[in-house]
C-alpha positions in Angstrom: 220.1 104.5 141.0 217.1 105.8 143.1 216.6 109.1 144.9 214.1 109.5 147.7 212.7 112.8 148.9 212.1 112.3 152.6 211.6 116.0 153.4 211.7 119.5 152.0 209.5 118.5 149.1 206.6 120.9 148.7 207.8 122.7 151.9 210.9 124.4 153.2 211.9 122.4 156.3 212.8 118.8 157.0 215.5 118.5 154.3 216.5 114.8 153.8 217.3 112.9 150.7 218.1 109.2 150.3 220.3 108.0 147.4 220.5 104.3 146.6 223.1 103.1 144.1 224.0 99.4 143.9 224.6 98.3 147.4 225.3 101.8 148.6 222.8 104.0 150.5 223.5 107.5 151.8 221.6 110.5 153.0 222.0 114.1 152.1 221.0 116.1 155.1 218.8 115.0 158.0 216.7 118.0 159.0 214.0 118.7 161.4 210.5 119.9 160.3 209.6 123.2 161.7 206.2 125.1 161.9 203.9 124.2 164.8 202.0 121.0 165.9 202.0 119.5 162.4 205.7 119.7 162.2 206.1 118.0 165.6 204.0 115.1 164.3 206.1 114.9 161.1 209.3 114.8 163.2 207.9 112.0 165.3 207.1 110.0 162.1 210.1 111.0 160.0 212.9 109.0 161.5 211.2 105.8 161.6 212.3 106.5 158.1 210.6 103.5 156.5 214.0 101.8 156.1 216.8 100.4 158.4 219.0 103.3 159.3 221.7 100.8 160.2 222.1 100.1 156.5 223.0 103.7 155.6 226.7 103.8 154.6 227.3 107.6 155.2 225.6 111.0 155.6 226.5 114.2 153.8 225.5 117.5 155.4 225.1 120.7 153.5 225.1 123.0 156.5 224.2 123.4 160.2 220.7 124.9 160.2 218.3 122.7 162.2 216.0 122.2 159.2 218.9 120.4 157.6 220.7 118.8 160.5 218.3 118.8 163.4 217.4 115.1 163.3 220.9 113.7 163.2 220.8 112.8 166.9 217.6 110.9 166.3 219.2 109.1 163.3 222.0 108.1 165.6 219.7 107.1 168.4 217.8 104.8 166.0 221.0 102.9 165.2 223.1 104.8 162.6 226.7 104.8 163.8 228.5 105.7 160.5 230.3 108.9 159.5 228.6 112.3 158.9 230.6 114.5 156.6 230.5 118.3 156.9 232.8 121.3 156.6 234.8 122.3 159.6 232.8 125.5 160.2 229.6 123.4 160.1 230.9 121.0 162.7 231.8 124.0 164.9 228.3 125.3 164.6 226.6 121.9 165.2 228.5 121.6 168.5 226.3 124.6 169.6 223.1 124.0 167.6 222.4 120.3 168.3 222.7 120.4 172.1 220.7 123.6 172.1 218.0 122.0 170.1 217.8 119.1 172.5 217.8 121.5 175.4 214.9 123.5 174.0 212.9 120.3 173.5 213.5 119.1 177.0 212.5 122.5 178.4 209.4 122.7 176.3 208.3 119.3 177.5 209.0 120.3 181.2 206.9 123.5 180.6 204.0 121.6 179.1 204.1 119.1 182.1 204.0 122.0 184.6 201.3 123.8 182.7 199.1 120.7 182.6 199.6 120.0 186.3 198.6 123.5 187.2 195.4 123.0 185.2 194.7 119.6 186.8 195.3 117.8 183.5 197.2 114.5 183.0 200.5 114.0 181.2 198.9 112.2 178.2 199.5 114.0 174.9 202.6 115.9 175.9 205.1 115.5 173.0 208.3 113.8 174.2 211.7 115.3 173.1 212.9 113.8 169.9 216.3 113.3 171.6 218.1 114.4 174.7 221.2 116.6 175.2 223.2 113.5 175.8 222.1 111.9 172.6 222.9 115.2 170.7 226.4 115.1 172.2 226.8 111.5 171.2 225.9 112.3 167.5 228.5 115.0 167.4 231.2 112.3 167.7 230.2 111.0 164.2 231.0 114.2 162.5 233.9 114.2 160.1 235.4 117.4 158.7 236.0 118.0 154.9 237.1 121.4 153.6 235.8 123.2 150.5 237.2 121.9 147.3 238.8 118.7 148.8 237.6 115.7 146.9 237.1 112.5 149.0 235.6 109.0 148.6 233.3 108.0 151.5 233.1 104.7 149.6 234.9 103.5 146.6 232.2 104.2 144.0 231.2 107.7 145.3 233.3 110.8 145.0 232.2 114.0 146.9 233.3 117.7 146.7 232.0 120.4 149.0 231.6 123.9 147.4 230.8 127.2 149.1 227.0 127.8 149.0 227.3 131.4 150.4 224.2 130.8 152.7 225.7 130.6 156.3 229.2 130.0 157.6 230.4 126.6 156.3 227.4 126.0 154.0 228.0 123.8 151.1 226.8 122.7 147.7 227.5 119.0 147.1 229.1 117.7 144.0 228.6 113.9 144.0 230.0 111.6 141.3 228.6 108.1 141.4 230.3 105.3 139.4 229.9 101.5 139.3 226.6 101.4 137.3 227.6 102.2 133.7 229.1 105.6 133.1 229.8 107.9 136.1 227.0 110.3 136.9 227.3 113.6 138.6 224.7 114.9 141.1 224.6 118.5 142.4 222.7 119.3 145.5 222.5 123.0 145.8 221.8 123.0 149.6 220.6 126.4 150.5 222.1 129.1 148.2 222.9 132.6 149.4 222.4 135.8 147.5 225.5 137.0 145.6 227.0 140.4 146.5 225.8 140.3 150.1 228.0 141.1 153.1 229.8 138.7 155.4 230.1 135.6 153.2 231.6 134.9 149.8 229.3 134.4 146.8 228.0 130.9 146.0 230.3 128.8 143.9 229.2 128.1 140.3 228.9 124.5 139.0 228.8 124.0 135.3 227.5 120.6 134.7 225.3 117.9 136.2 223.3 114.8 135.3 221.0 115.2 138.2 220.4 118.6 140.0 218.4 119.4 143.1 217.9 123.1 143.6 216.3 124.9 146.5 213.3 127.3 145.9 212.6 129.0 149.2 212.2 132.3 147.4 211.6 130.8 144.0 208.6 133.0 143.3 209.8 136.4 144.4 212.6 139.0 144.3 214.2 140.4 147.4 214.2 144.1 148.0 217.4 145.8 147.0 220.0 146.5 149.7 219.3 150.2 149.3 215.6 149.6 150.1 216.5 147.3 152.9 218.8 149.9 154.5 216.1 152.6 154.2 213.6 150.3 156.0 216.1 149.5 158.8 216.9 153.3 159.2 213.2 154.1 159.2 212.5 151.5 161.9 215.3 152.9 164.1 214.1 156.5 163.7 210.5 155.6 164.3 211.2 153.6 167.4 213.6 156.2 168.8 211.1 159.0 168.2 208.4 157.0 170.0 210.7 156.1 172.9 210.2 152.4 172.4 212.3 149.3 172.0 213.4 147.7 168.8 213.1 143.9 169.0 214.7 141.9 166.2 214.0 138.1 166.0 217.0 136.7 164.2 218.4 133.3 163.4 221.3 132.7 165.6 223.5 131.5 162.8 224.0 133.7 159.8 221.3 136.3 160.3 222.5 137.7 163.6 226.0 138.1 162.2 224.7 139.8 159.0 222.5 142.2 161.1 225.5 143.1 163.2 227.5 143.9 160.1 224.7 146.0 158.6 224.1 148.0 161.8 227.9 148.6 162.2 228.1 149.7 158.5 225.2 152.0 159.0 226.9 153.6 162.0 230.2 153.8 160.1 228.4 155.7 157.3 226.6 157.8 159.8 223.1 156.7 158.6 222.3 155.9 162.3 223.8 157.2 165.4 226.2 155.2 167.6 224.3 152.5 169.4 224.3 149.7 171.9 223.0 146.3 170.8 222.0 143.5 173.1 222.5 140.0 171.5 220.3 138.0 173.8 220.9 134.4 172.6 223.7 132.2 174.0 223.7 130.4 170.7 224.0 133.5 168.6 226.8 134.7 170.9 228.7 131.4 170.3 227.9 131.5 166.6 229.4 135.0 166.3 232.6 133.9 168.1 232.7 130.9 165.7 232.3 133.2 162.8 235.2 135.4 164.0 237.3 132.2 164.4 236.7 131.4 160.7 237.8 134.8 159.3 239.2 133.1 156.2 235.6 132.4 155.1 234.5 136.0 155.3 234.5 138.4 152.3 237.0 141.3 152.2 234.4 144.0 153.0 233.5 142.2 156.3 237.1 141.8 157.3 237.6 145.6 156.7 234.5 146.5 158.8 235.7 144.2 161.7 239.0 146.1 161.7 237.1 149.5 161.7 235.1 148.4 164.7 238.2 147.4 166.5 239.6 150.9 165.9 236.3 152.7 166.9 234.9 150.8 170.0 232.8 153.9 170.9 230.7 153.8 167.8 228.9 150.5 168.3 228.9 148.5 171.5 227.7 144.9 171.3 226.7 143.2 174.6 226.3 139.5 174.5 223.8 138.4 177.1 224.6 135.1 178.6 222.7 134.3 181.8 218.9 134.2 182.2 218.7 136.9 184.9 220.4 139.4 182.6 218.0 138.5 179.8 215.0 139.0 182.1 216.4 142.4 183.1 216.3 143.5 179.5 212.5 143.5 179.8 212.7 146.3 182.5 214.1 148.6 179.8 211.2 150.6 178.5 212.9 152.7 175.9 216.0 152.7 173.6 216.9 149.0 173.7 217.9 147.3 170.5 217.6 143.5 171.2 218.6 140.8 168.7 217.3 137.5 169.9 216.5 133.9 168.7 214.7 132.1 167.4 214.3 133.7 164.1 210.8 132.4 163.5 209.8 133.3 167.1 209.0 129.7 168.0 211.3 129.1 170.9 214.0 130.7 173.0 214.4 134.1 174.6 212.7 136.1 171.8 209.3 134.9 173.1 209.8 136.7 176.4 210.8 139.9 174.6 207.8 139.7 172.3 205.4 139.0 175.2 206.6 142.3 176.9 206.9 144.5 173.8 204.2 143.4 171.4 201.4 145.1 173.4 203.3 148.5 173.3 202.5 150.7 170.3 205.8 152.6 170.8 207.8 149.5 170.1 208.9 147.9 166.8 209.4 144.3 165.8 211.8 143.9 162.8 211.3 140.6 161.0 214.4 139.8 159.1 214.0 136.4 157.7 211.8 133.7 156.3 208.8 132.7 158.4 207.5 129.2 157.8 203.8 128.6 157.7 202.4 127.9 161.2 205.1 129.8 163.1 204.5 132.8 165.5 206.7 134.9 163.2 204.5 134.1 160.2 201.4 135.1 162.2 202.9 138.4 163.0 203.9 139.0 159.3 200.4 138.1 158.2 199.0 140.8 160.4 197.6 139.0 163.5 196.3 141.4 166.1 196.3 138.8 168.9 198.8 135.9 169.4 199.4 133.4 172.2 202.7 133.1 173.9 203.3 130.6 176.6 199.6 129.9 176.4 198.6 133.5 177.2 196.9 135.9 174.8 199.1 138.9 173.8 197.7 141.8 171.8 199.8 143.0 168.9 200.1 146.8 169.1 203.8 147.2 168.2 204.6 148.1 164.6 205.7 145.1 162.5 208.4 145.7 159.9 209.3 143.0 157.4 212.7 143.5 155.9 213.0 141.3 152.8 216.4 142.1 151.6 218.4 140.4 154.3 217.5 136.8 153.3 220.2 134.3 153.4 218.4 132.6 150.5 218.8 133.5 146.8 215.7 135.0 145.3 214.3 133.9 141.9 216.7 136.1 140.0 219.7 134.8 141.8 218.6 131.2 141.4 218.1 131.6 137.7 221.4 133.3 137.5 223.1 130.4 139.2 221.2 127.8 137.1 222.2 129.8 134.0 225.8 129.1 134.8 225.4 125.4 133.7 226.8 124.8 130.3 224.0 122.3 129.4 220.7 121.6 131.1 221.0 118.7 133.6 219.3 115.4 132.5 216.9 115.7 135.5 216.3 118.8 137.6 214.3 118.6 140.9 213.0 121.7 142.5 212.9 121.3 146.3 213.0 123.2 149.6 210.1 125.5 148.9 206.5 125.9 149.6 204.4 124.5 146.8 203.8 127.9 145.1 207.4 129.0 145.3 208.6 125.7 143.9 206.0 125.7 141.0 206.9 129.3 140.0 210.6 128.5 139.9 210.1 125.3 138.0 208.0 127.3 135.4 210.6 130.0 135.2 213.3 127.5 134.6 211.4 126.1 131.7 210.4 129.5 130.3 213.7 131.4 130.7 216.3 128.7 130.5 214.4 126.3 128.2 215.2 123.3 130.4 212.7 120.6 129.7 213.0 118.0 132.4 212.2 120.0 135.6 210.2 118.2 138.2 208.6 119.0 141.6 208.8 115.8 143.7 206.2 114.9 146.2 206.9 114.2 149.9 208.1 110.6 150.3 208.4 110.1 146.5 211.2 107.9 145.1 212.4 108.4 141.5 214.7 106.2 139.4 217.6 108.2 137.9 
């Protein structure tokens, strides 16, 4: 049996793993690389794949984030017509996320074309969309729902169980048992693991044994701030911005982060830590994702269900306005004071957040609240790293607004939580691969696993590497 690391090895994005066993070949995830021009080049190269996609038997999907699912339409476009298995909530989210991804790519290409024409330049060098909206819609037809805890056999020699990963709605760990070549072997793909004890979703499920384990390491070299510290920073950002008569702009991932932020803001209002407020959710995708979350109430933790009931009984305490049309979104930029705007994308690379940043970054009375991981090369990362000048839509924008970085809201487990999850295994896996992390984070987690858990066979695969299991 062979395992290929086609993405998310030595970096966070582009998750894609190829498993070959006997005559069976399958993929776990098929994600898009993110993070600037280099990522676009990787995406163009990635799904030539180096193998015939028509010979893939099936695809297993851990969750709906674009860095795990964003190249599914390109996979289909290149000839893969088989099933793509995912949880029902993941499928609901992908019906929003994949067409939106295609739409953003098409609009970006159109903007680049207009920009070049205005400057008297030719069309050469404009990156083509990886896929169209029509191709994204076509790929959705290949999705097959599988619920948590429901064993199934995509082929006779492979048994799969999806377990809750606690990362975003519908996110899953994969428990894959492969037979047909000697004794059955169990593979665990962690997917992206959430932090235990956090609001909205249930805690990650705990596996106890594996022959082969792939574990994510996004925050493998650090600990998140506590929720108490995170709350204090959010309250401080609100008070500072209100006193300065500015706007609070919150770039947030449409799926997961926006819903967690709405929970935290409502909970702070309920506990009278901040005064009643009005929040604009300016992202059609985030609006749809929030409605999908409400439709899967059975996946939410008890505390979140209680808060939803409280909000329903106290509509005057927190008003959430979902901004749909573009004109309404543009009108938000006429508000000079008191606006709380949550908008996508979370890394500030695309979508409506770029317009709000363009208008509010130059204003010292405003605040930008960064609430999630910012990949290298993204606009969000440049802001976190202290850039005093950035370029948005090709125009220079000075950074005078205060930048807050709230670390405690991450949807990813920190090093302590990862080690806690790994410590739940009764025996060390035969082979452990640390993936889905920048090189330093992966290396630190791998060393911590060796030092604190005394696991011996812990490896950091290279991009494109194949190993024999």
